[in-house]
ROBAGU-733933 format. One record per residue (C-alpha): residue number from 1; residue in three letters; x, y, z. Coordinates in Angstrom, 3 decimals, m for minus. Example, Ala and Ser with C-alpha at 12.3 -4.5 7.8 and 13.67 -1.06 7.14 Angstrom:
2
> 1, ala, 12.300, m4.500, 7.800 .
> 2, ser, 13.670, m1.060, 7.140 .
This chain:
503
> 1, met, m40.804, m111.591, 24.950 .
> 2, asp, m43.701, m113.505, 23.446 .
> 3, arg, m47.031, m112.021, 22.470 .
> 4, gly, m49.502, m113.013, 25.180 .
> 5, ala, m47.120, m112.193, 28.027 .
> 6, thr, m48.401, m110.099, 30.919 .
> 7, ile, m47.488, m106.405, 30.916 .
> 8, ala, m47.941, m104.034, 33.843 .
> 9, val, m48.543, m100.342, 33.173 .
> 10, ile, m48.131, m98.018, 36.131 .
> 11, gly, m49.658, m94.596, 35.641 .
> 12, ala, m53.002, m94.276, 33.836 .
> 13, gly, m52.720, m90.769, 32.457 .
> 14, thr, m52.546, m89.807, 28.789 .
> 15, met, m49.411, m91.808, 28.033 .
> 16, gly, m50.266, m94.754, 30.276 .
> 17, arg, m53.720, m95.353, 28.835 .
> 18, gly, m52.302, m95.182, 25.306 .
> 19, ile, m49.695, m97.797, 26.221 .
> 20, val, m52.426, m99.987, 27.741 .
> 21, gln, m54.539, m99.805, 24.579 .
> 22, thr, m51.580, m100.524, 22.298 .
> 23, phe, m50.313, m103.590, 24.166 .
> 24, ala, m53.814, m105.010, 24.632 .
> 25, ala, m54.510, m104.642, 20.908 .
> 26, ala, m51.244, m106.453, 20.155 .
> 27, gly, m52.251, m109.524, 22.155 .
> 28, phe, m50.692, m108.855, 25.561 .
> 29, arg, m52.472, m109.172, 28.865 .
> 30, val, m52.279, m105.770, 30.563 .
> 31, leu, m52.478, m104.972, 34.265 .
> 32, val, m53.209, m101.294, 34.957 .
> 33, his, m52.204, m99.622, 38.212 .
> 34, asp, m52.259, m96.052, 39.455 .
> 35, gln, m51.826, m94.570, 42.907 .
> 36, ser, m55.454, m93.485, 42.487 .
> 37, leu, m57.784, m96.433, 41.973 .
> 38, asp, m60.276, m94.136, 40.250 .
> 39, ala, m57.571, m92.995, 37.827 .
> 40, ala, m56.617, m96.601, 37.087 .
> 41, gly, m60.232, m97.476, 36.357 .
> 42, ala, m60.719, m94.401, 34.196 .
> 43, gly, m57.545, m95.180, 32.240 .
> 44, ala, m58.595, m98.782, 31.645 .
> 45, asp, m62.093, m97.702, 30.592 .
> 46, phe, m60.637, m95.137, 28.185 .
> 47, ala, m58.419, m97.771, 26.567 .
> 48, arg, m61.422, m100.095, 26.185 .
> 49, arg, m63.492, m97.314, 24.581 .
> 50, met, m60.712, m96.621, 22.104 .
> 51, leu, m60.671, m100.295, 21.167 .
> 52, val, m64.432, m100.198, 20.609 .
> 53, arg, m63.992, m97.107, 18.447 .
> 54, ala, m61.261, m98.850, 16.449 .
> 55, ala, m63.730, m101.660, 15.693 .
> 56, glu, m66.436, m99.166, 14.738 .
> 57, lys, m64.046, m97.476, 12.308 .
> 58, gly, m63.053, m100.794, 10.785 .
> 59, val, m59.478, m100.543, 12.040 .
> 60, met, m59.912, m103.699, 14.147 .
> 61, asn, m62.030, m106.795, 13.792 .
> 62, pro, m64.882, m106.529, 16.352 .
> 63, ala, m64.040, m109.918, 17.878 .
> 64, ala, m60.363, m108.962, 18.169 .
> 65, ala, m61.320, m105.650, 19.770 .
> 66, gln, m63.470, m107.448, 22.342 .
> 67, glu, m60.654, m109.866, 23.122 .
> 68, ala, m58.289, m106.932, 23.577 .
> 69, gln, m60.718, m105.269, 25.999 .
> 70, asp, m60.937, m108.492, 27.984 .
> 71, arg, m57.149, m108.552, 28.349 .
> 72, ile, m57.187, m105.266, 30.329 .
> 73, thr, m57.429, m105.621, 34.118 .
> 74, val, m57.104, m103.033, 36.876 .
> 75, ser, m54.772, m103.943, 39.723 .
> 76, glu, m55.652, m102.190, 42.958 .
> 77, thr, m52.212, m102.794, 44.459 .
> 78, leu, m48.629, m102.995, 43.301 .
> 79, glu, m48.547, m106.555, 44.609 .
> 80, gly, m51.203, m107.446, 42.055 .
> 81, leu, m48.650, m106.762, 39.315 .
> 82, ala, m46.524, m109.770, 40.320 .
> 83, pro, m47.393, m111.875, 37.218 .
> 84, ala, m45.954, m109.252, 34.841 .
> 85, thr, m42.758, m110.009, 32.946 .
> 86, leu, m42.507, m106.377, 31.821 .
> 87, ala, m43.537, m103.344, 33.849 .
> 88, ile, m43.757, m99.951, 32.134 .
> 89, glu, m43.987, m96.863, 34.280 .
> 90, ala, m45.675, m93.734, 32.895 .
> 91, val, m45.752, m91.647, 36.068 .
> 92, ala, m44.682, m88.056, 36.678 .
> 93, glu, m41.404, m86.940, 35.098 .
> 94, asn, m39.624, m86.801, 38.441 .
> 95, leu, m36.476, m88.769, 39.256 .
> 96, asp, m37.323, m89.392, 42.914 .
> 97, ile, m40.825, m90.652, 42.079 .
> 98, lys, m39.533, m93.043, 39.433 .
> 99, gln, m36.707, m94.370, 41.605 .
> 100, thr, m39.086, m94.959, 44.508 .
> 101, leu, m41.553, m96.793, 42.268 .
> 102, phe, m38.898, m99.067, 40.753 .
> 103, ala, m37.463, m99.858, 44.167 .
> 104, lys, m40.912, m101.111, 45.171 .
> 105, leu, m41.559, m102.946, 41.911 .
> 106, glu, m38.370, m105.001, 42.099 .
> 107, thr, m39.592, m106.458, 45.400 .
> 108, val, m42.884, m107.464, 43.758 .
> 109, leu, m41.916, m108.741, 40.315 .
> 110, ala, m39.946, m111.885, 39.568 .
> 111, pro, m36.142, m111.433, 39.298 .
> 112, gly, m36.213, m111.829, 35.515 .
> 113, ala, m38.939, m109.234, 34.936 .
> 114, val, m37.913, m106.064, 33.118 .
> 115, leu, m38.545, m102.590, 34.519 .
> 116, ala, m39.119, m100.104, 31.692 .
> 117, thr, m39.451, m96.348, 32.021 .
> 118, asn, m41.344, m94.157, 29.593 .
> 119, thr, m39.299, m91.115, 30.592 .
> 120, ser, m38.782, m88.524, 27.879 .
> 121, ser, m35.805, m86.692, 29.343 .
> 122, leu, m34.406, m88.318, 32.498 .
> 123, ser, m31.289, m90.472, 32.421 .
> 124, ile, m31.981, m94.218, 32.398 .
> 125, ala, m28.789, m94.770, 34.390 .
> 126, ala, m29.986, m92.293, 37.030 .
> 127, ile, m33.385, m93.985, 37.340 .
> 128, ala, m31.719, m97.419, 37.556 .
> 129, ala, m29.336, m96.190, 40.263 .
> 130, gly, m32.203, m96.337, 42.762 .
> 131, thr, m32.634, m100.110, 42.316 .
> 132, arg, m30.740, m103.098, 43.682 .
> 133, asp, m30.498, m104.608, 40.197 .
> 134, pro, m29.990, m101.807, 37.640 .
> 135, gly, m29.439, m104.387, 34.917 .
> 136, arg, m33.178, m104.927, 34.575 .
> 137, val, m34.004, m101.228, 34.019 .
> 138, val, m34.367, m99.954, 30.428 .
> 139, gly, m35.950, m97.008, 28.664 .
> 140, leu, m39.021, m97.652, 26.501 .
> 141, his, m40.112, m94.225, 25.287 .
> 142, phe, m43.411, m93.923, 23.425 .
> 143, phe, m44.917, m90.808, 21.856 .
> 144, asn, m48.349, m89.268, 22.193 .
> 145, pro, m50.826, m90.467, 21.016 .
> 146, val, m49.270, m93.887, 21.520 .
> 147, pro, m51.639, m95.914, 19.285 .
> 148, leu, m50.965, m93.607, 16.323 .
> 149, met, m47.285, m92.732, 16.768 .
> 150, lys, m45.800, m96.016, 15.664 .
> 151, val, m42.247, m95.431, 16.815 .
> 152, val, m40.614, m96.227, 20.146 .
> 153, glu, m37.160, m95.529, 21.513 .
> 154, val, m35.344, m98.314, 23.366 .
> 155, ile, m32.643, m96.936, 25.652 .
> 156, pro, m30.321, m99.198, 27.657 .
> 157, gly, m28.725, m97.583, 30.692 .
> 158, leu, m25.051, m97.990, 31.458 .
> 159, arg, m25.742, m101.194, 33.402 .
> 160, thr, m28.781, m102.539, 31.525 .
> 161, thr, m28.347, m106.182, 30.527 .
> 162, gln, m28.604, m107.345, 26.932 .
> 163, ala, m31.476, m109.608, 27.984 .
> 164, ala, m33.521, m106.641, 29.223 .
> 165, thr, m32.747, m104.686, 26.056 .
> 166, asp, m33.712, m107.615, 23.845 .
> 167, ala, m36.971, m108.092, 25.740 .
> 168, val, m38.199, m104.564, 25.042 .
> 169, leu, m36.939, m104.668, 21.447 .
> 170, gln, m39.033, m107.804, 20.947 .
> 171, ala, m42.024, m106.144, 22.604 .
> 172, gly, m41.726, m103.196, 20.210 .
> 173, ala, m41.499, m105.577, 17.263 .
> 174, his, m44.674, m107.377, 18.400 .
> 175, leu, m46.435, m104.004, 18.417 .
> 176, gly, m45.367, m103.442, 14.824 .
> 177, tyr, m43.560, m100.261, 15.837 .
> 178, arg, m40.331, m98.896, 14.402 .
> 179, thr, m37.936, m99.438, 17.294 .
> 180, ile, m35.003, m97.056, 17.617 .
> 181, leu, m32.102, m98.250, 19.752 .
> 182, cys, m30.507, m95.204, 21.403 .
> 183, arg, m27.692, m94.424, 23.766 .
> 184, asp, m28.657, m92.977, 27.143 .
> 185, ala, m28.141, m89.305, 26.267 .
> 186, pro, m30.228, m86.217, 27.128 .
> 187, gly, m33.433, m86.268, 25.095 .
> 188, phe, m32.414, m89.635, 23.551 .
> 189, leu, m33.024, m89.224, 19.802 .
> 190, ile, m36.378, m87.660, 18.982 .
> 191, asn, m36.697, m85.035, 21.722 .
> 192, his, m33.019, m84.198, 21.224 .
> 193, ala, m33.431, m83.787, 17.450 .
> 194, gly, m36.551, m81.674, 17.971 .
> 195, arg, m34.515, m78.901, 19.591 .
> 196, gly, m33.553, m77.459, 16.208 .
> 197, leu, m37.051, m76.509, 15.068 .
> 198, thr, m38.191, m75.016, 18.350 .
> 199, thr, m35.088, m73.327, 19.752 .
> 200, glu, m34.222, m71.640, 16.451 .
> 201, gly, m37.809, m70.514, 16.017 .
> 202, leu, m37.684, m69.009, 19.498 .
> 203, arg, m34.385, m67.306, 18.749 .
> 204, ile, m35.684, m65.724, 15.520 .
> 205, val, m38.652, m64.234, 17.375 .
> 206, gln, m36.482, m63.229, 20.341 .
> 207, asp, m34.223, m61.286, 17.967 .
> 208, gly, m37.233, m59.353, 16.658 .
> 209, leu, m36.813, m60.654, 13.115 .
> 210, ala, m40.269, m62.170, 12.622 .
> 211, thr, m43.440, m63.020, 14.517 .
> 212, glu, m44.416, m66.477, 15.704 .
> 213, ala, m47.035, m66.709, 12.953 .
> 214, asp, m44.428, m65.648, 10.369 .
> 215, val, m42.103, m68.479, 11.386 .
> 216, asp, m44.900, m71.058, 11.418 .
> 217, arg, m46.155, m70.021, 7.982 .
> 218, val, m42.683, m70.236, 6.453 .
> 219, met, m42.082, m73.706, 7.911 .
> 220, arg, m45.484, m75.008, 6.776 .
> 221, glu, m45.935, m73.390, 3.393 .
> 222, gly, m42.322, m72.793, 2.460 .
> 223, leu, m40.748, m76.064, 3.621 .
> 224, gly, m43.690, m78.453, 3.902 .
> 225, phe, m43.582, m79.096, 7.645 .
> 226, arg, m46.817, m80.265, 9.213 .
> 227, met, m46.561, m77.609, 11.923 .
> 228, gly, m44.298, m74.720, 12.724 .
> 229, pro, m42.501, m74.522, 16.084 .
> 230, phe, m45.012, m72.278, 17.845 .
> 231, glu, m48.051, m74.284, 16.750 .
> 232, leu, m46.234, m77.376, 17.971 .
> 233, met, m45.378, m75.921, 21.380 .
> 234, asp, m48.958, m74.724, 21.834 .
> 235, leu, m50.199, m78.235, 21.057 .
> 236, met, m47.768, m79.908, 23.444 .
> 237, gly, m48.297, m77.319, 26.170 .
> 238, leu, m45.782, m74.603, 26.977 .
> 239, asp, m45.729, m75.743, 30.608 .
> 240, val, m44.674, m79.197, 29.380 .
> 241, ser, m42.157, m77.912, 26.831 .
> 242, leu, m40.303, m75.475, 29.091 .
> 243, pro, m39.016, m78.056, 31.625 .
> 244, val, m37.832, m80.301, 28.768 .
> 245, phe, m35.987, m77.357, 27.188 .
> 246, arg, m34.285, m76.652, 30.498 .
> 247, gln, m33.456, m80.281, 31.226 .
> 248, ile, m31.824, m80.951, 27.877 .
> 249, tyr, m29.952, m77.629, 27.926 .
> 250, asp, m28.675, m78.241, 31.465 .
> 251, gln, m27.908, m81.924, 30.892 .
> 252, phe, m25.652, m80.889, 28.007 .
> 253, phe, m23.958, m78.415, 30.370 .
> 254, gln, m25.419, m75.346, 28.646 .
> 255, glu, m24.373, m76.345, 25.141 .
> 256, pro, m25.373, m73.262, 23.062 .
> 257, arg, m27.022, m75.380, 20.348 .
> 258, tyr, m29.820, m76.246, 22.798 .
> 259, arg, m30.300, m72.816, 24.407 .
> 260, pro, m34.049, m72.033, 24.605 .
> 261, gly, m35.523, m68.600, 23.997 .
> 262, val, m35.973, m66.340, 27.002 .
> 263, his, m39.585, m65.315, 26.357 .
> 264, leu, m41.054, m68.808, 26.702 .
> 265, gln, m40.881, m68.763, 30.499 .
> 266, ala, m42.832, m65.483, 30.705 .
> 267, arg, m45.804, m67.077, 28.947 .
> 268, val, m45.678, m70.093, 31.243 .
> 269, ala, m45.544, m67.808, 34.287 .
> 270, ala, m48.575, m65.946, 32.962 .
> 271, gly, m50.523, m69.204, 32.616 .
> 272, leu, m50.511, m69.077, 28.813 .
> 273, his, m49.871, m72.777, 28.329 .
> 274, gly, m51.187, m73.231, 24.813 .
> 275, arg, m54.290, m74.807, 23.378 .
> 276, lys, m55.333, m76.448, 26.654 .
> 277, ser, m55.461, m73.088, 28.477 .
> 278, gly, m57.077, m71.179, 25.618 .
> 279, glu, m53.985, m69.124, 24.844 .
> 280, gly, m50.294, m69.669, 24.293 .
> 281, phe, m48.476, m68.183, 21.358 .
> 282, tyr, m51.911, m68.165, 19.712 .
> 283, ala, m55.419, m67.605, 21.099 .
> 284, tyr, m57.965, m70.450, 20.847 .
> 285, thr, m61.748, m70.482, 20.757 .
> 286, asp, m63.335, m73.858, 21.518 .
> 287, gly, m59.964, m75.445, 20.780 .
> 288, ala, m59.641, m73.805, 17.349 .
> 289, arg, m56.595, m71.626, 16.756 .
> 290, gln, m57.355, m68.007, 15.917 .
> 291, asp, m54.883, m67.029, 13.200 .
> 292, leu, m54.129, m63.402, 12.514 .
> 293, ser, m55.003, m62.392, 8.981 .
> 294, glu, m52.218, m61.240, 6.699 .
> 295, thr, m52.460, m57.714, 5.360 .
> 296, ala, m51.480, m56.770, 1.838 .
> 297, pro, m49.092, m53.837, 1.402 .
> 298, asp, m50.772, m50.499, 0.725 .
> 299, thr, m48.598, m49.615, m2.257 .
> 300, asp, m48.375, m50.074, m5.997 .
> 301, arg, m46.446, m52.936, m7.528 .
> 302, val, m42.799, m52.308, m8.210 .
> 303, glu, m42.306, m51.148, m11.811 .
> 304, ser, m38.890, m52.683, m12.460 .
> 305, ile, m36.342, m55.016, m10.917 .
> 306, trp, m32.738, m55.985, m11.499 .
> 307, ile, m31.344, m59.289, m10.270 .
> 308, ala, m27.728, m59.766, m9.261 .
> 309, pro, m26.079, m61.834, m12.051 .
> 310, glu, m24.791, m64.581, m9.753 .
> 311, met, m28.331, m65.086, m8.443 .
> 312, arg, m30.305, m65.003, m11.706 .
> 313, asp, m30.458, m68.767, m12.093 .
> 314, thr, m31.799, m69.058, m8.543 .
> 315, leu, m34.459, m66.395, m9.084 .
> 316, val, m35.427, m67.281, m12.663 .
> 317, gly, m38.873, m68.441, m11.487 .
> 318, val, m39.394, m65.262, m9.468 .
> 319, ala, m38.343, m63.132, m12.448 .
> 320, arg, m40.878, m64.940, m14.616 .
> 321, leu, m43.644, m64.391, m12.064 .
> 322, leu, m42.908, m60.675, m11.858 .
> 323, ala, m42.673, m60.298, m15.627 .
> 324, asp, m46.068, m61.988, m15.972 .
> 325, val, m47.690, m59.243, m13.881 .
> 326, gly, m46.005, m56.449, m15.796 .
> 327, thr, m42.841, m55.780, m13.826 .
> 328, arg, m39.884, m55.019, m16.075 .
> 329, val, m36.855, m57.228, m15.515 .
> 330, glu, m33.808, m55.135, m16.384 .
> 331, asp, m30.504, m56.505, m17.655 .
> 332, ser, m28.417, m53.499, m16.682 .
> 333, leu, m27.897, m52.300, m13.131 .
> 334, ser, m27.983, m48.702, m14.329 .
> 335, ala, m31.260, m49.050, m16.195 .
> 336, pro, m33.836, m49.113, m13.363 .
> 337, ala, m33.004, m45.813, m11.682 .
> 338, his, m35.797, m46.345, m9.183 .
> 339, gly, m36.299, m50.110, m9.356 .
> 340, ala, m35.610, m52.804, m6.771 .
> 341, leu, m32.335, m54.694, m6.730 .
> 342, leu, m33.114, m58.356, m5.987 .
> 343, ile, m30.637, m60.670, m4.275 .
> 344, ala, m30.908, m64.251, m2.982 .
> 345, pro, m28.185, m64.866, m0.377 .
> 346, trp, m27.341, m68.172, 1.288 .
> 347, gly, m26.499, m67.635, 4.961 .
> 348, asp, m25.856, m63.906, 4.619 .
> 349, asp, m28.217, m61.100, 5.463 .
> 350, ala, m29.222, m58.425, 2.953 .
> 351, thr, m26.793, m55.939, 4.487 .
> 352, ala, m23.715, m58.153, 4.079 .
> 353, thr, m24.719, m59.118, 0.535 .
> 354, ala, m25.397, m55.536, m0.525 .
> 355, his, m22.002, m54.527, 0.838 .
> 356, arg, m20.200, m57.412, m0.887 .
> 357, leu, m21.814, m56.653, m4.245 .
> 358, ala, m21.434, m52.858, m3.832 .
> 359, leu, m25.177, m52.310, m4.301 .
> 360, asp, m27.270, m49.324, m3.243 .
> 361, ala, m28.608, m50.578, 0.088 .
> 362, thr, m31.684, m48.359, m0.152 .
> 363, arg, m32.907, m50.376, m3.141 .
> 364, val, m31.950, m53.917, m2.099 .
> 365, val, m34.652, m56.542, m1.510 .
> 366, ala, m33.614, m60.090, m0.611 .
> 367, ile, m35.615, m63.231, m1.414 .
> 368, asp, m34.862, m66.530, 0.337 .
> 369, pro, m33.551, m68.878, m2.361 .
> 370, leu, m34.430, m71.940, m0.292 .
> 371, thr, m38.166, m71.305, m0.649 .
> 372, ala, m38.141, m69.287, m3.886 .
> 373, ala, m39.995, m72.044, m5.759 .
> 374, ser, m42.587, m72.632, m3.009 .
> 375, glu, m46.044, m71.151, m2.515 .
> 376, arg, m44.683, m68.819, 0.199 .
> 377, leu, m41.741, m66.522, m0.416 .
> 378, thr, m39.783, m64.658, 2.241 .
> 379, leu, m38.601, m61.091, 1.663 .
> 380, met, m36.332, m58.803, 3.653 .
> 381, gly, m34.528, m55.555, 3.033 .
> 382, thr, m31.511, m53.958, 4.615 .
> 383, pro, m32.125, m51.470, 7.451 .
> 384, ala, m31.689, m48.783, 4.767 .
> 385, thr, m34.065, m50.267, 2.178 .
> 386, asp, m36.858, m48.016, 0.948 .
> 387, thr, m39.914, m49.811, 2.326 .
> 388, thr, m41.963, m48.637, m0.657 .
> 389, leu, m39.715, m50.662, m2.951 .
> 390, arg, m39.836, m53.693, m0.693 .
> 391, asp, m43.623, m53.455, m0.429 .
> 392, gly, m43.823, m53.003, m4.194 .
> 393, val, m42.047, m56.336, m4.708 .
> 394, his, m44.408, m57.843, m2.118 .
> 395, ala, m47.453, m56.500, m3.969 .
> 396, ala, m46.201, m57.784, m7.321 .
> 397, leu, m45.611, m61.282, m5.938 .
> 398, leu, m49.098, m61.302, m4.403 .
> 399, ala, m50.514, m60.345, m7.786 .
> 400, ala, m48.567, m63.270, m9.271 .
> 401, gly, m50.388, m65.656, m6.922 .
> 402, arg, m47.703, m66.212, m4.275 .
> 403, arg, m47.996, m65.758, m0.518 .
> 404, val, m45.317, m63.565, 1.040 .
> 405, thr, m43.750, m63.189, 4.474 .
> 406, val, m41.740, m60.048, 5.139 .
> 407, ile, m39.125, m60.184, 7.913 .
> 408, glu, m36.369, m57.966, 9.256 .
> 409, asp, m32.838, m58.333, 7.887 .
> 410, ser, m31.516, m61.680, 9.128 .
> 411, pro, m28.616, m63.943, 8.197 .
> 412, gly, m30.252, m67.015, 6.657 .
> 413, phe, m33.810, m65.612, 6.623 .
> 414, val, m36.131, m68.031, 8.541 .
> 415, ala, m36.168, m71.252, 6.526 .
> 416, gln, m32.406, m71.475, 6.058 .
> 417, arg, m31.732, m70.812, 9.746 .
> 418, val, m34.212, m73.345, 11.048 .
> 419, leu, m33.444, m76.075, 8.538 .
> 420, ala, m29.666, m75.734, 8.912 .
> 421, thr, m30.050, m75.904, 12.700 .
> 422, ile, m32.201, m79.043, 12.444 .
> 423, val, m29.628, m80.698, 10.181 .
> 424, asn, m26.682, m79.621, 12.347 .
> 425, ile, m28.187, m81.078, 15.523 .
> 426, ala, m28.958, m84.334, 13.705 .
> 427, cys, m25.344, m84.439, 12.526 .
> 428, glu, m24.189, m83.976, 16.112 .
> 429, ile, m26.451, m86.852, 17.204 .
> 430, ala, m24.808, m89.010, 14.538 .
> 431, gln, m21.353, m87.794, 15.606 .
> 432, met, m22.076, m88.778, 19.230 .
> 433, arg, m23.258, m92.240, 18.066 .
> 434, ile, m26.528, m91.839, 19.938 .
> 435, thr, m28.112, m93.903, 17.184 .
> 436, ala, m27.468, m94.822, 13.560 .
> 437, pro, m28.099, m92.346, 10.706 .
> 438, glu, m30.991, m94.388, 9.291 .
> 439, asp, m32.574, m94.438, 12.743 .
> 440, ile, m32.172, m90.663, 13.028 .
> 441, asn, m34.050, m90.190, 9.762 .
> 442, asp, m36.807, m92.719, 10.506 .
> 443, gly, m37.223, m91.701, 14.140 .
> 444, val, m37.583, m87.991, 13.473 .
> 445, arg, m39.832, m88.477, 10.453 .
> 446, leu, m42.160, m90.799, 12.386 .
> 447, gly, m41.866, m89.180, 15.810 .
> 448, leu, m41.967, m85.521, 14.805 .
> 449, gly, m43.775, m85.673, 11.474 .
> 450, tyr, m41.088, m83.892, 9.463 .
> 451, pro, m41.453, m84.204, 5.677 .
> 452, lys, m38.122, m86.087, 5.597 .
> 453, gly, m35.569, m87.204, 8.133 .
> 454, pro, m33.133, m84.420, 9.165 .
> 455, leu, m30.084, m85.971, 7.540 .
> 456, glu, m32.134, m86.545, 4.385 .
> 457, leu, m33.122, m82.880, 4.483 .
> 458, gly, m29.438, m82.022, 4.722 .
> 459, asp, m28.603, m84.265, 1.787 .
> 460, gly, m31.378, m82.606, m0.208 .
> 461, met, m29.887, m79.162, 0.384 .
> 462, gly, m26.345, m80.424, 0.048 .
> 463, ala, m23.951, m80.728, 2.969 .
> 464, asp, m21.768, m77.950, 1.546 .
> 465, arg, m24.773, m75.611, 1.397 .
> 466, val, m25.702, m76.375, 5.004 .
> 467, met, m22.082, m75.702, 5.966 .
> 468, gln, m22.195, m72.373, 4.129 .
> 469, ile, m25.350, m71.263, 5.959 .
> 470, leu, m24.059, m72.239, 9.384 .
> 471, thr, m20.629, m70.726, 8.811 .
> 472, arg, m22.111, m67.387, 7.755 .
> 473, leu, m24.569, m67.435, 10.665 .
> 474, his, m21.673, m68.087, 13.026 .
> 475, asp, m19.532, m65.362, 11.456 .
> 476, leu, m22.269, m62.722, 11.378 .
> 477, thr, m23.808, m63.386, 14.807 .
> 478, gly, m20.785, m64.630, 16.747 .
> 479, asp, m23.088, m67.157, 18.406 .
> 480, pro, m21.493, m70.599, 18.975 .
> 481, arg, m24.904, m72.251, 18.561 .
> 482, tyr, m24.233, m72.156, 14.811 .
> 483, arg, m20.827, m73.832, 14.763 .
> 484, pro, m20.993, m76.802, 12.373 .
> 485, ser, m20.826, m80.374, 13.633 .
> 486, gln, m17.715, m82.364, 12.760 .
> 487, trp, m19.988, m84.941, 11.090 .
> 488, leu, m21.279, m82.218, 8.792 .
> 489, arg, m17.914, m80.563, 8.143 .
> 490, gln, m16.110, m83.759, 7.226 .
> 491, arg, m18.830, m85.029, 4.909 .
> 492, ala, m19.242, m81.640, 3.250 .
> 493, thr, m15.484, m81.541, 2.654 .
> 494, leu, m15.397, m85.029, 1.177 .
> 495, gly, m18.666, m84.845, m0.732 .
> 496, leu, m20.254, m87.664, 1.281 .
> 497, ser, m23.885, m88.226, 2.200 .
> 498, leu, m24.922, m87.170, 5.703 .
> 499, ser, m27.225, m90.204, 5.929 .
> 500, thr, m24.519, m92.873, 5.915 .
> 501, ala, m21.866, m93.573, 8.507 .
> 502, lys, m19.343, m94.235, 5.754 .
> 503, gly, m18.987, m93.067, 2.185 .
């Protein structure tokens, strides 16, 4: 598909107007249609204003921005879209509505024109089934805001022709976007891969192990994510997120890996939809999130600690921090009669580790080794731990200049659980051949803003370490959501990278 071709965009809401702006800026003539003529006009005007703003910011040449504005035209009727060689629908996420629209469009457009759907979760094959010629129907899934999120998924249905697929791949290339070719599977790549962050965050809170703010802080400050799961869901809208959770979970026939948390639907029912409604998991004032302040423990710093020998290399930085603020680091387990016993388990909870090492559970404090070198450390005790000791370690770490999150005893803390789940789902996507490993990494990094692609994150931890975390989570919880992917297991066994299809 050549630059300068005519594109039709049906649906002038948030996604539609972004698609209009992007194609017009790339040199395409764009026809805008909506069932409401006022909405079509408003969408076209919005796209033009964004082009003007791009010129004002120096992102576009003023003459090029004006030419792009001139390429946007409102079509009052579907029949007015007849010149288009590519039609992109961005209407409601409803199968019947999309099938009805495409059935009408194929009577208007030329036989060789491509019908593209911007669906985020519906099957391309199902949408195409409502047309006489399903070969011309293909998925072309953009992300919001379209002009800034420079990645697009291209999804052929079971009967999509190679010509239709090539046409939208070429269109994506003309936009300068990273195009990800995906199989027609629930959630495609990016929404599918995003289940790990959000569903595991929901599960941690559901289990009473940490608060929403705790999880978000650990993901941001401990692992370097742009946003934690609850901030992200508030931004997207809980009323938007919940149906996608349900669709992907149901489309995978209740696969436990994609099971959403049960308390999300209560917030939606209560009208707490996130930032747009003024409250979701957080409260908002004039669009600004109101974060709860963290309180320091009302106790003295711990006087002495002992670190389990097998974990001393892992916690050497923590030991140095504590020593710098006057905490004695003991060599002998018998020496600190009233000190804290520090452990750093991978996958296990503090209880299981204390039992394995035959430690006094009332004195055990666990530190997450995954984030031990970060600005935010995570602590937990056993159910028997003396909270004064735990809070004393907390106070000492605060005095050493670190931020601290304290959670209940949990296999894998927060960071290990979430990151291992993200990696495991990405491995399953690779196993199912939904797309190539390099596309998984690029797509998730660009589409979800993760610090690295999920398979790269797994390689950074080590496939064997991810396997260890998941196996212990599975053993200790009995939940099949944590069973390791075959892609992960085989590569961990053989010492191969998760990011390559072959060694």
